Backbone bond lengths (Angstrom), bond angles and torsions (degrees), N, CA, C in turn:
res aa  C-N    CA-C-N  psi(-1)  N-CA   C-N-CA  omega(-1)  CA-C   N-CA-C  phi
1 M - - - 1.472 - - 1.525 109.74 -
2 S 1.328 117.58 134.33 1.458 121.79 -179.01 1.525 111.10 -69.39
3 V 1.351 114.95 162.38 1.468 119.36 178.70 1.517 110.67 -59.67
4 G 1.351 117.44 -43.85 1.465 120.72 179.63 1.506 112.68 -60.72
5 A 1.351 116.14 -42.57 1.467 119.84 179.36 1.519 111.04 -66.49
6 T 1.342 116.35 -37.89 1.469 120.16 178.52 1.521 110.63 -63.67
7 Q 1.340 116.83 -42.50 1.466 120.81 179.40 1.528 111.19 -63.99
8 L 1.344 116.69 -41.79 1.465 120.01 178.47 1.515 110.39 -64.38
9 S 1.333 117.58 -39.06 1.461 121.00 178.36 1.526 110.48 -62.88
10 A 1.344 116.65 -42.54 1.468 120.89 178.27 1.516 110.81 -63.68
11 L 1.330 117.02 -41.70 1.468 120.94 178.85 1.523 110.78 -65.11
12 T 1.329 117.22 -38.64 1.459 120.79 177.89 1.519 110.88 -61.25
13 A 1.336 116.86 -40.54 1.459 121.32 178.67 1.528 110.94 -66.70
14 L 1.333 116.40 -42.88 1.459 119.98 179.02 1.521 110.92 -64.91
15 E 1.327 116.78 -40.30 1.467 121.36 178.34 1.528 110.36 -61.71
16 A 1.334 116.55 -46.43 1.462 120.90 -178.84 1.520 111.13 -61.96
17 E 1.338 117.04 -40.55 1.455 120.81 178.25 1.524 110.97 -62.85
18 A 1.337 116.07 -46.40 1.467 120.20 -178.07 1.525 111.64 -64.71
19 V 1.324 117.25 -42.83 1.459 120.92 178.55 1.524 110.28 -61.91
20 H 1.335 116.79 -40.90 1.466 120.98 178.02 1.527 110.84 -60.85
21 I 1.348 116.45 -44.25 1.466 120.10 179.99 1.524 111.03 -61.45
22 I 1.327 116.47 -46.08 1.467 120.60 -178.66 1.522 110.72 -60.94
23 R 1.319 116.77 -46.78 1.464 120.25 -179.63 1.528 111.13 -64.37
24 E 1.322 117.38 -40.03 1.462 121.52 -178.95 1.527 111.01 -61.90
25 V 1.322 116.43 -45.10 1.460 120.54 -179.03 1.516 111.23 -66.33
26 V 1.312 117.29 -42.50 1.462 120.76 179.16 1.525 110.70 -63.49
27 A 1.318 117.08 -35.15 1.467 120.80 179.25 1.519 112.26 -70.81
28 E 1.339 117.53 -30.10 1.457 120.99 -171.90 1.527 114.53 -99.97
29 L 1.323 117.69 -27.27 1.463 120.57 -176.73 1.532 110.54 -111.00
30 E 1.327 116.59 161.97 1.458 120.48 -167.15 1.527 114.41 -90.81
31 R 1.353 116.62 -41.63 1.472 118.79 -172.20 1.531 110.59 -135.66
32 P 1.349 116.82 79.92 1.460 119.04 177.05 1.531 111.67 -80.55
33 V 1.330 114.81 164.26 1.457 121.81 173.56 1.518 106.17 -147.85
34 L 1.333 116.76 152.28 1.463 120.73 179.80 1.516 108.89 -110.90
35 L 1.339 116.53 124.38 1.460 121.67 178.53 1.517 109.83 -80.12
36 F 1.322 116.44 122.72 1.465 121.94 -172.83 1.509 110.27 -131.14
37 S 1.334 116.39 112.08 1.469 121.40 179.75 1.515 112.30 -101.28
38 A 1.358 116.94 -6.66 1.468 123.65 -172.03 1.517 111.37 70.72
39 G 1.347 116.59 15.47 1.453 121.52 168.84 1.518 109.36 -81.58
40 K 1.315 117.47 167.35 1.459 121.50 -172.84 1.520 112.88 -59.72
41 D 1.345 117.62 -40.08 1.462 120.52 -178.46 1.530 111.18 -66.87
42 S 1.340 116.73 -42.84 1.461 118.61 179.72 1.519 111.39 -72.21
43 I 1.324 117.82 -25.88 1.465 120.93 175.03 1.530 109.64 -66.57
44 V 1.327 116.71 -42.87 1.469 120.78 176.10 1.529 110.04 -65.56
45 L 1.336 116.82 -42.70 1.460 120.72 179.84 1.532 111.09 -60.09
46 L 1.316 116.72 -43.21 1.460 120.47 179.27 1.522 110.88 -63.16
47 R 1.322 115.95 -41.27 1.471 119.15 178.00 1.520 111.25 -62.30
48 L 1.319 117.90 -40.31 1.462 122.24 178.60 1.528 110.93 -64.98
49 A 1.329 116.59 -40.12 1.460 120.21 178.23 1.529 110.53 -65.08
50 E 1.312 116.73 -40.13 1.468 120.11 177.01 1.523 110.72 -61.56
51 K 1.334 116.41 -41.76 1.455 120.05 178.83 1.529 111.37 -66.07
52 A 1.328 116.57 -33.71 1.458 120.51 -177.29 1.528 111.99 -63.37
53 F 1.336 117.16 -28.70 1.467 120.00 -174.01 1.524 113.98 -122.81
54 A 1.324 117.64 4.06 1.465 120.47 178.83 1.532 110.08 -60.68
55 P 1.346 116.92 142.63 1.477 128.37 6.07 1.520 113.71 -89.06
56 N 1.321 117.52 9.20 1.467 120.28 -179.57 1.527 110.58 -78.54
57 P 1.322 117.46 157.48 1.470 120.26 176.90 1.527 110.62 -70.01
58 L 1.318 116.93 163.06 1.455 120.63 176.77 1.530 109.97 -59.68
59 P 1.330 117.44 135.79 1.466 120.28 179.37 1.531 112.63 -85.86
60 F 1.316 117.48 19.72 1.464 121.68 178.83 1.529 108.48 -154.13
61 P 1.324 117.16 159.80 1.473 120.54 179.05 1.520 111.75 -83.48
62 V 1.315 114.72 173.68 1.465 123.87 178.05 1.526 107.35 -112.53
63 L 1.335 116.82 132.00 1.474 121.37 -175.22 1.528 110.69 -121.27
64 H 1.331 116.51 128.79 1.458 121.16 174.13 1.527 108.98 -115.95
65 V 1.330 116.72 125.18 1.447 121.38 172.70 1.529 106.56 -88.15
66 D 1.311 115.83 105.10 1.465 123.02 -169.96 1.532 109.73 -94.91
67 T 1.339 116.37 113.99 1.464 119.83 179.44 1.513 112.62 -74.39
68 G 1.317 117.14 -20.32 1.457 120.06 -172.20 1.521 111.59 83.15
69 H 1.341 116.08 -2.32 1.459 122.11 178.98 1.527 109.85 -116.51
70 N 1.312 116.36 36.38 1.463 121.04 -177.23 1.515 111.50 -84.91
71 F 1.329 115.55 158.64 1.461 119.76 168.41 1.532 107.18 -67.88
72 P 1.327 118.41 129.38 1.472 120.34 -178.57 1.526 112.95 -55.01
73 E 1.345 116.46 -36.75 1.464 119.92 -179.84 1.523 111.81 -62.16
74 V 1.330 115.76 -31.73 1.469 120.01 -177.39 1.528 110.67 -75.13
75 V 1.323 117.15 -41.74 1.463 120.82 178.03 1.523 110.43 -63.62
76 E 1.331 116.07 -41.78 1.461 119.71 178.16 1.521 110.64 -61.91
77 F 1.325 116.66 -41.99 1.464 120.61 178.51 1.524 110.45 -64.87
78 R 1.328 117.09 -42.56 1.475 121.19 178.96 1.519 111.13 -53.82
79 D 1.318 115.88 -51.59 1.464 120.38 -176.51 1.535 111.07 -64.60
80 R 1.317 116.06 -41.01 1.462 119.67 -178.80 1.526 111.81 -68.15
81 R 1.335 115.98 -43.50 1.468 119.55 -178.18 1.517 111.62 -64.09
82 V 1.314 117.63 -43.85 1.455 120.99 -178.77 1.525 111.45 -69.97
83 A 1.331 116.49 -40.57 1.466 120.71 -179.74 1.524 111.14 -64.42
84 Q 1.322 117.27 -42.29 1.461 120.74 -179.12 1.521 111.57 -61.97
85 S 1.323 116.96 -31.14 1.463 121.12 -176.83 1.520 112.91 -93.65
86 G 1.311 117.19 -10.94 1.461 120.24 178.73 1.508 114.44 76.65
87 H 1.346 117.48 18.45 1.454 119.87 179.38 1.534 110.78 -77.34
88 K 1.322 116.05 157.95 1.455 120.91 175.66 1.521 108.84 -86.74
89 L 1.330 116.96 119.15 1.461 121.58 -178.47 1.527 110.04 -103.34
90 L 1.332 114.87 127.51 1.457 121.78 172.04 1.519 107.86 -110.47
91 V 1.317 117.55 136.23 1.462 121.49 179.71 1.520 108.52 -120.41
92 A 1.335 115.40 118.73 1.461 121.55 176.16 1.527 106.84 -99.21
93 S 1.306 118.10 117.72 1.450 123.11 -170.09 1.529 112.17 -98.92
94 V 1.327 115.58 123.65 1.463 120.33 174.38 1.528 110.08 -64.60
95 Q 1.339 116.72 -36.02 1.459 120.05 178.61 1.523 110.24 -59.87
96 E 1.325 117.40 -41.37 1.463 120.30 177.64 1.531 110.73 -64.76
97 S 1.327 117.73 -36.81 1.462 120.59 176.66 1.517 110.92 -62.74
98 I 1.341 116.48 -38.49 1.463 120.85 177.12 1.528 110.06 -66.48
99 D 1.321 116.30 -45.36 1.478 120.64 -178.14 1.513 111.82 -63.08
100 R 1.338 116.53 -32.87 1.469 120.92 -178.36 1.530 112.34 -86.42
101 G 1.326 117.11 -2.30 1.457 120.73 -179.76 1.521 114.21 78.23
102 R 1.321 116.71 14.80 1.473 120.39 178.80 1.515 111.18 -73.73
103 V 1.336 116.78 -30.37 1.467 122.52 177.75 1.516 108.56 -139.34
104 V 1.318 115.51 160.25 1.457 121.40 179.51 1.527 108.72 -118.58
105 E 1.329 115.47 126.30 1.455 119.65 -179.31 1.517 108.92 -79.22
106 N 1.350 116.79 127.13 1.457 120.05 -176.21 1.528 113.14 -135.97
107 G 1.332 116.52 25.63 1.453 119.11 178.87 1.508 110.10 178.14
108 P 1.329 117.00 174.91 1.463 118.88 -179.15 1.524 112.89 -66.36
109 S 1.338 118.18 -34.85 1.467 121.14 -178.42 1.523 111.15 -83.83
110 R 1.325 114.68 140.93 1.469 119.87 176.87 1.536 111.90 -109.60
111 N 1.316 117.59 10.98 1.470 119.59 -177.99 1.518 112.00 -59.28
112 Q 1.337 116.91 -41.30 1.459 119.90 -178.84 1.529 111.18 -63.42
113 L 1.346 117.25 -26.99 1.458 121.32 -176.50 1.522 112.41 -80.55
114 Q 1.323 116.96 -12.00 1.459 120.00 -179.38 1.520 112.74 -63.95
115 T 1.328 116.41 -32.03 1.460 119.79 -174.01 1.520 111.68 -59.63
116 R 1.329 116.31 -51.08 1.471 119.81 -179.55 1.527 111.12 -62.95
117 T 1.323 116.75 -40.16 1.460 121.13 -179.99 1.527 110.43 -63.91
118 L 1.333 116.61 -42.45 1.466 120.93 178.18 1.516 110.63 -63.25
119 L 1.327 117.60 -48.66 1.465 120.62 -177.34 1.524 110.93 -62.14
120 D 1.331 117.22 -39.43 1.466 120.02 177.78 1.529 110.93 -64.41
121 A 1.332 116.52 -41.34 1.474 120.28 -179.70 1.522 111.17 -66.02
122 L 1.331 117.53 -40.36 1.461 120.34 178.99 1.521 110.73 -66.16
123 A 1.336 116.37 -39.08 1.465 120.17 179.17 1.526 110.69 -68.35
124 E 1.321 117.01 -43.22 1.462 120.70 -179.40 1.536 111.24 -62.85
125 G 1.327 116.84 -38.94 1.450 120.66 179.93 1.513 113.71 -85.06
126 R 1.350 116.35 -3.78 1.470 122.91 -177.16 1.534 110.77 53.91
127 F 1.341 115.76 39.10 1.455 121.24 -179.99 1.526 109.89 -79.96
128 D 1.316 116.72 129.41 1.458 119.81 179.56 1.532 112.68 -103.53
129 A 1.314 117.53 -3.16 1.455 122.04 176.37 1.511 109.14 -147.77
130 A 1.320 117.31 136.89 1.467 121.90 179.13 1.525 108.48 -130.04
131 F 1.337 116.06 116.58 1.457 121.01 176.70 1.524 109.09 -78.36
132 G 1.326 116.44 131.61 1.452 121.51 177.44 1.514 111.14 -129.66
133 G 1.342 116.09 160.36 1.450 120.38 -175.51 1.516 114.36 -97.32
134 A 1.341 118.12 19.08 1.464 120.02 -178.60 1.528 112.13 -64.72
135 R 1.328 114.27 144.54 1.464 121.67 176.72 1.522 108.99 -119.42
136 R 1.336 117.08 150.21 1.466 120.19 -177.84 1.521 113.03 -68.81
137 D 1.335 118.23 -21.95 1.464 119.87 -177.72 1.526 112.73 -84.10
138 E 1.344 117.38 -1.70 1.461 120.35 -177.39 1.523 112.54 -68.47
139 E 1.354 115.08 -45.08 1.456 120.01 -169.09 1.524 108.63 -165.35
140 R 1.327 117.00 154.35 1.466 120.40 -173.26 1.522 113.85 -58.97
141 A 1.344 116.97 -38.77 1.468 119.18 -179.59 1.526 110.74 -66.08
142 R 1.346 117.05 -34.19 1.464 119.49 177.18 1.525 110.77 -60.70
143 A 1.333 115.70 -35.83 1.462 120.39 -176.31 1.520 112.08 -68.62
144 K 1.335 117.64 -15.86 1.463 120.57 178.50 1.529 111.75 -79.73
145 E 1.317 116.21 -17.19 1.452 119.74 -178.40 1.522 110.72 -89.22
146 R 1.310 114.82 153.89 1.456 119.98 173.11 1.528 107.99 -99.41
147 V 1.336 116.20 -167.91 1.466 119.36 179.67 1.518 109.73 -62.75
148 L 1.327 116.86 -42.79 1.462 121.09 176.39 1.525 108.50 -103.12
149 S 1.314 116.85 124.13 1.446 122.73 -179.62 1.531 108.00 -115.32
150 F 1.313 116.64 109.88 1.460 120.59 -172.75 1.519 111.62 -86.56
151 R 1.316 115.01 139.28 1.467 122.80 -178.35 1.530 109.74 -122.29
152 D 1.327 115.57 143.63 1.461 119.25 -179.20 1.533 110.84 -77.19
153 E 1.323 115.92 -171.83 1.463 120.06 -175.52 1.523 112.23 -66.42
154 H 1.345 117.15 -12.92 1.475 120.73 176.33 1.531 111.52 -101.41
155 G 1.327 117.08 6.92 1.457 121.59 179.75 1.517 113.57 79.06
156 Q 1.343 117.24 10.30 1.455 120.40 -174.99 1.524 111.77 -90.56
157 W 1.329 115.12 156.99 1.455 123.40 -173.63 1.517 110.69 -116.50
158 E 1.332 115.22 134.44 1.465 120.68 175.79 1.527 107.64 -119.65
159 P 1.346 118.93 108.48 1.466 121.39 -176.05 1.522 113.16 -56.19
160 R 1.327 117.63 -34.35 1.474 120.22 -176.84 1.521 112.46 -74.06
161 A 1.329 116.94 -10.09 1.470 120.60 -178.60 1.530 112.66 -100.45
162 Q 1.339 116.65 15.09 1.466 119.45 179.45 1.533 109.94 -66.79
163 R 1.315 115.45 142.88 1.461 120.06 -179.25 1.531 110.99 -92.46
164 P 1.341 116.94 145.41 1.467 118.91 176.79 1.534 110.59 -68.03
165 E 1.332 115.60 151.21 1.467 121.43 179.89 1.532 109.83 -130.25
166 P 1.346 117.30 63.52 1.467 120.04 -177.72 1.534 111.39 -70.22
167 W 1.321 116.08 139.69 1.460 122.44 175.16 1.532 112.28 52.78
168 T 1.326 116.22 37.27 1.474 123.13 -179.97 1.528 112.13 54.50
169 L 1.323 115.92 34.95 1.476 120.85 173.29 1.519 107.67 -95.92
170 Y 1.316 117.05 125.00 1.466 122.02 -173.31 1.527 110.46 -113.54
171 N 1.317 115.30 121.60 1.452 122.18 177.73 1.517 108.07 -89.89
172 T 1.321 116.86 104.68 1.465 121.88 -174.32 1.531 113.52 -98.01
173 R 1.327 117.44 6.55 1.475 119.13 -176.32 1.527 111.13 -69.06
174 I 1.307 115.96 131.00 1.458 121.40 177.56 1.524 109.05 -134.37
175 R 1.342 115.02 155.52 1.456 120.66 175.10 1.537 109.18 -85.85
176 R 1.317 115.17 165.91 1.460 119.95 177.66 1.531 109.76 -57.32
177 G 1.301 115.84 131.21 1.454 121.56 179.00 1.512 113.93 93.34
178 E 1.329 117.63 -20.66 1.454 120.69 177.74 1.521 110.36 -80.96
179 S 1.308 115.84 166.52 1.460 121.01 177.94 1.522 108.99 -148.96
180 V 1.314 115.44 174.71 1.460 120.28 -179.92 1.519 109.88 -138.33
181 R 1.314 115.60 136.49 1.465 121.43 170.60 1.530 105.89 -94.81
182 V 1.296 116.17 137.82 1.465 121.56 -174.02 1.522 108.82 -121.41
183 F 1.335 116.92 127.11 1.456 121.77 -175.68 1.534 110.94 -120.90
184 P 1.334 117.91 82.96 1.467 121.03 -178.50 1.530 113.57 -64.34
185 L 1.348 117.74 -17.09 1.455 120.79 179.74 1.530 112.46 -96.11
186 S 1.318 117.35 16.95 1.458 120.56 -175.66 1.518 113.01 -54.42
187 N 1.310 117.25 -38.04 1.465 120.40 -176.04 1.517 113.69 -94.33
188 W 1.334 116.70 9.78 1.460 121.98 177.61 1.528 109.92 -92.40
189 T 1.315 116.04 155.25 1.454 121.81 172.29 1.539 108.34 -112.09
190 E 1.324 115.79 171.96 1.469 119.75 176.58 1.527 110.49 -57.71
191 L 1.333 116.79 -39.71 1.463 120.58 178.34 1.522 111.49 -65.60
192 D 1.329 117.15 -40.33 1.472 120.40 178.18 1.527 109.78 -58.98
193 V 1.330 116.17 -44.08 1.458 120.35 -178.83 1.521 110.44 -60.21
194 W 1.320 116.79 -45.94 1.463 119.98 -179.13 1.536 111.83 -67.73
195 R 1.313 116.87 -37.85 1.466 119.33 178.57 1.527 111.06 -67.47
196 Y 1.338 116.78 -33.46 1.457 120.32 176.52 1.527 110.46 -69.92
197 I 1.309 116.44 -40.80 1.467 120.91 176.24 1.523 109.96 -58.18
198 E 1.336 116.04 -42.55 1.461 120.20 178.45 1.519 110.99 -65.94
199 A 1.344 117.36 -46.06 1.466 121.31 -177.29 1.522 112.07 -64.41
200 E 1.347 116.57 -35.52 1.454 121.26 -176.87 1.524 112.94 -91.58
201 G 1.321 117.03 -9.01 1.460 120.08 -177.58 1.515 112.60 65.06
202 L 1.327 117.43 39.82 1.458 121.01 -176.06 1.526 111.99 -79.51
203 A 1.305 115.77 140.20 1.462 121.23 176.50 1.523 110.28 -79.21
204 L 1.319 116.25 151.17 1.464 122.75 -179.50 1.530 109.76 -137.29
205 P 1.335 117.77 157.36 1.468 119.50 170.69 1.521 109.98 -61.23
206 G 1.307 116.63 147.90 1.457 121.30 -176.58 1.517 114.98 -62.55
207 V 1.345 118.27 -20.05 1.471 120.29 -177.25 1.523 112.04 -64.64
208 Y 1.327 117.82 -16.79 1.465 120.55 179.85 1.519 112.85 -77.11
209 F 1.329 117.11 -8.85 1.454 121.13 -179.07 1.525 109.75 -117.91
210 A 1.322 115.86 158.02 1.453 120.91 -176.08 1.521 111.58 -58.78
211 H 1.328 115.10 132.61 1.470 122.50 178.06 1.517 107.46 -155.64
212 E 1.301 117.00 162.23 1.455 120.06 179.18 1.524 109.79 -85.43
213 R 1.341 115.30 132.64 1.466 120.68 -179.04 1.528 108.80 -148.80
214 E 1.314 115.93 144.26 1.454 120.19 176.12 1.534 108.65 -78.05
215 V 1.313 116.25 120.78 1.460 121.66 -176.26 1.527 109.25 -134.67
216 F 1.338 114.74 165.68 1.458 120.82 172.04 1.520 108.53 -144.01
217 E 1.318 116.58 156.37 1.459 120.29 -175.69 1.520 111.07 -96.59
218 R 1.344 114.69 132.31 1.465 121.11 176.78 1.523 108.13 -142.84
219 D 1.319 116.19 124.02 1.461 121.72 -179.92 1.527 112.01 52.17
220 G 1.327 115.54 39.24 1.458 120.27 176.44 1.517 115.33 79.43
221 M 1.346 117.07 9.46 1.461 120.73 179.99 1.515 110.42 -121.47
222 L 1.341 115.81 147.34 1.455 121.38 176.57 1.528 109.27 -93.39
223 L 1.322 116.99 110.76 1.459 122.33 -178.56 1.517 110.15 -106.86
224 A 1.347 114.99 145.49 1.452 120.42 -177.37 1.524 111.05 -78.68
225 V 1.306 115.28 137.47 1.463 120.97 172.59 1.529 107.57 -76.23
226 S 1.319 116.50 129.45 1.466 121.05 -178.70 1.518 108.86 -153.92
227 E 1.328 116.33 -178.94 1.459 120.29 176.39 1.529 110.73 -63.81
228 L 1.330 116.64 -22.39 1.463 121.33 -176.99 1.517 113.61 -91.77
229 L 1.323 116.53 -19.15 1.464 119.47 -174.06 1.524 110.54 -146.94
230 R 1.325 115.61 127.96 1.463 122.03 179.44 1.531 108.95 -128.06
231 P 1.331 116.50 156.73 1.464 119.25 175.38 1.524 110.88 -60.52
232 G 1.312 115.82 142.85 1.448 120.69 177.84 1.515 110.75 -94.58
233 P 1.341 117.57 -171.99 1.462 121.24 179.24 1.540 110.72 -57.04
234 G 1.301 115.78 130.88 1.458 119.93 178.69 1.511 114.75 82.96
235 E 1.348 117.59 -3.74 1.473 121.55 179.49 1.529 109.09 -104.47
236 R 1.322 116.29 137.31 1.464 120.62 -178.93 1.510 109.26 -124.74
237 S 1.309 116.40 139.34 1.453 120.77 179.95 1.515 110.74 -94.98
238 S 1.323 115.13 158.33 1.452 121.78 175.72 1.526 108.52 -153.57
239 V 1.323 116.52 157.84 1.449 120.57 177.28 1.524 107.97 -91.56
240 E 1.356 115.24 122.99 1.464 119.61 -176.72 1.532 109.43 -133.11
241 S 1.320 114.89 162.86 1.458 121.33 174.21 1.529 107.84 -86.78
242 V 1.341 116.32 113.04 1.469 121.67 -174.72 1.521 110.12 -137.55
243 R 1.299 114.85 165.53 1.458 121.89 167.48 1.518 107.48 -144.19
244 Y 1.331 115.57 171.64 1.459 120.99 -179.44 1.526 109.87 -114.85
245 R 1.339 115.72 137.14 1.461 120.93 176.37 1.516 110.38 -86.62
246 T 1.317 116.76 -24.17 1.458 122.58 178.41 1.517 107.72 -145.66
247 V 1.320 118.08 159.76 1.469 120.89 178.29 1.528 108.71 -123.81
248 G 1.314 115.39 152.69 1.461 120.42 -179.66 1.515 108.12 179.61
249 D 1.330 116.03 -146.12 1.457 121.94 176.21 1.519 107.97 -61.88
250 L 1.332 117.55 116.94 1.466 119.77 -172.31 1.529 112.83 -68.30
251 T 1.342 117.55 -13.40 1.464 119.56 179.92 1.527 112.08 -77.37
252 I 1.340 118.12 -15.11 1.467 119.72 -179.71 1.522 112.11 -133.09
253 T 1.323 117.95 10.44 1.464 121.37 179.15 1.513 109.40 -101.10
254 G 1.320 116.52 118.97 1.449 121.56 -175.59 1.515 113.04 -89.97
255 A 1.315 115.08 149.20 1.467 122.20 174.55 1.519 108.87 -94.09
256 V 1.328 115.59 164.92 1.454 121.18 172.86 1.524 108.43 -121.56
257 R 1.305 116.52 142.46 1.463 119.76 176.74 1.527 108.07 -65.56
258 S 1.328 116.41 133.63 1.449 119.49 -173.17 1.519 111.24 -161.71
259 T 1.318 114.89 152.35 1.465 121.10 171.50 1.522 109.90 -118.96
260 A 1.322 117.88 11.07 1.463 122.14 -175.28 1.521 110.97 -79.88
261 T 1.330 115.82 112.79 1.464 120.82 -178.45 1.527 112.33 -110.23
262 T 1.324 117.67 -1.17 1.462 121.79 179.37 1.523 109.27 -129.71
263 I 1.321 116.12 162.18 1.461 120.00 179.86 1.531 111.54 -61.41
264 P 1.347 120.68 -46.90 1.469 119.22 177.08 1.526 112.98 -57.18
265 E 1.333 117.36 -36.95 1.465 119.93 178.86 1.523 111.48 -68.95
266 V 1.333 117.58 -37.35 1.460 120.57 176.44 1.523 109.59 -64.46
267 I 1.329 117.04 -44.54 1.459 121.57 179.02 1.529 110.63 -58.60
268 A 1.317 116.67 -42.44 1.466 120.74 179.61 1.525 110.78 -62.89
269 E 1.328 117.23 -38.92 1.470 120.39 177.39 1.519 111.57 -64.88
270 I 1.329 116.63 -44.43 1.462 120.84 -178.36 1.533 110.79 -64.14
271 E 1.318 116.01 -37.21 1.460 120.00 179.05 1.525 112.18 -61.66
272 E 1.332 116.23 -25.76 1.458 120.67 -177.00 1.526 113.16 -92.50
273 T 1.328 117.83 -19.01 1.463 119.42 -173.79 1.519 112.18 -77.87
274 T 1.320 116.06 149.49 1.466 121.40 177.56 1.531 111.42 -116.30
275 I 1.330 116.55 4.91 1.471 121.61 -179.32 1.514 109.00 -106.95
276 S 1.337 117.02 135.27 1.461 120.16 -179.11 1.518 110.66 -65.52
277 E 1.316 114.72 157.87 1.464 121.73 -178.64 1.524 112.06 -56.09
278 R 1.335 116.83 -54.73 1.462 119.95 -177.33 1.521 111.13 -72.23
279 G 1.333 117.55 -33.54 1.454 120.40 179.68 1.515 112.47 -63.11
280 Q 1.329 116.32 -31.09 1.452 120.44 -177.98 1.528 112.89 -88.98
281 T 1.338 117.42 -24.04 1.466 118.18 -166.65 1.519 116.28 -129.20
282 R 1.330 120.18 -0.51 1.466 119.74 -178.09 1.528 110.61 -121.20
283 A 1.335 116.29 107.55 1.456 121.45 -176.47 1.516 112.12 -64.69
284 D 1.347 118.38 -31.63 1.463 119.72 -176.58 1.521 111.64 -68.80
285 D 1.340 118.87 -21.16 1.453 120.96 178.17 1.519 112.35 -84.14
286 K 1.342 117.05 -3.31 1.454 121.20 177.81 1.523 112.03 -93.32
287 V 1.328 117.22 -4.54 1.458 120.62 -176.42 1.523 110.92 -62.52
288 S 1.331 116.72 -45.97 1.453 122.24 176.87 1.519 108.79 -157.63
289 A 1.334 115.97 166.62 1.462 120.17 -178.49 1.521 111.25 -65.94
290 S 1.328 116.63 -22.49 1.464 119.74 -177.12 1.520 112.86 -108.21
291 A 1.337 117.67 16.08 1.470 120.81 -173.86 1.521 111.90 -56.50
292 M 1.340 117.24 -48.97 1.461 120.28 -179.33 1.518 111.72 -65.84
293 E 1.321 116.56 -43.51 1.471 118.97 -178.80 1.521 111.27 -62.94
294 D 1.322 117.27 -39.55 1.470 120.24 178.33 1.528 110.79 -60.53
295 R 1.346 117.19 -41.90 1.454 119.77 -179.87 1.530 110.99 -69.11
296 K 1.332 116.39 -37.66 1.461 118.78 -179.41 1.536 110.73 -67.99
297 R 1.305 116.98 -37.79 1.477 119.42 177.28 1.535 110.34 -59.52
298 A 1.320 116.06 -32.18 1.471 119.92 -178.00 1.519 113.02 -83.29
299 G 1.356 116.18 -9.40 1.462 118.31 176.95 1.509 114.85 124.17
300 Y 1.330 117.86 5.07 1.458 122.19 -179.84 1.535 110.28 -63.84
301 F 1.335 115.96 169.80 1.456 121.79 -176.57 1.530 112.23 -52.08
């Protein structure tokens, strides 16, 4: 079997597993929702959910926790992608959480504030399951979770309370007030996601491909110059050819130098890299070795 055929076979198996997980959760739980940031992982997740129920519409809405610090290209893509498909989009705004006094802004990044906004949105919608696009290869704390990540009545996560999932059997039983985060892409890698995007011909925001952008270096990361973030003393900006491996709060999401303008070229770059996606591009994960786990314990994605 050729390398291409082997890769397609692996993608077919991953797709079948993810579709099975989505259908299983919808069959067992009452009010699911799909978390959609318009990032590459959530774009693949949305496509898998559509396949799970085609030709019928999605039996749940799509939810974006909007920091207000998004790349404009990503927000535009989010609205266009959801509108074209006729899905119901819910937007939980961090800015509204700040205005209501639910959270206090204390820095340029709003990533930490997403947790409270997400938990409030899940409670308001009475959602008992939230599909997310997290992968185990992203970060060490992600690897501690299984496909189903159970949360208590406060939305908090206890790693030691994870349930076994032998033979892809999923125990979806929850008590009143509890909920579950569901990660159908748990067994996917960054390369798998890109190969699936290529195989399915999925559209992406332009920030994922090489483009010219004014950036400056801080703590070993290339950050975009914007109204929200400017070079500090001793920092100088320059226009470079960059792309993004992940999208999020633009004040802490780093770019990588790149000339890859097509999906095959991006795949070739990823095949050569030895640095993880979040390790190279997310400043908030550099705060401490347990930064992600601390946020997840509090209710983060």
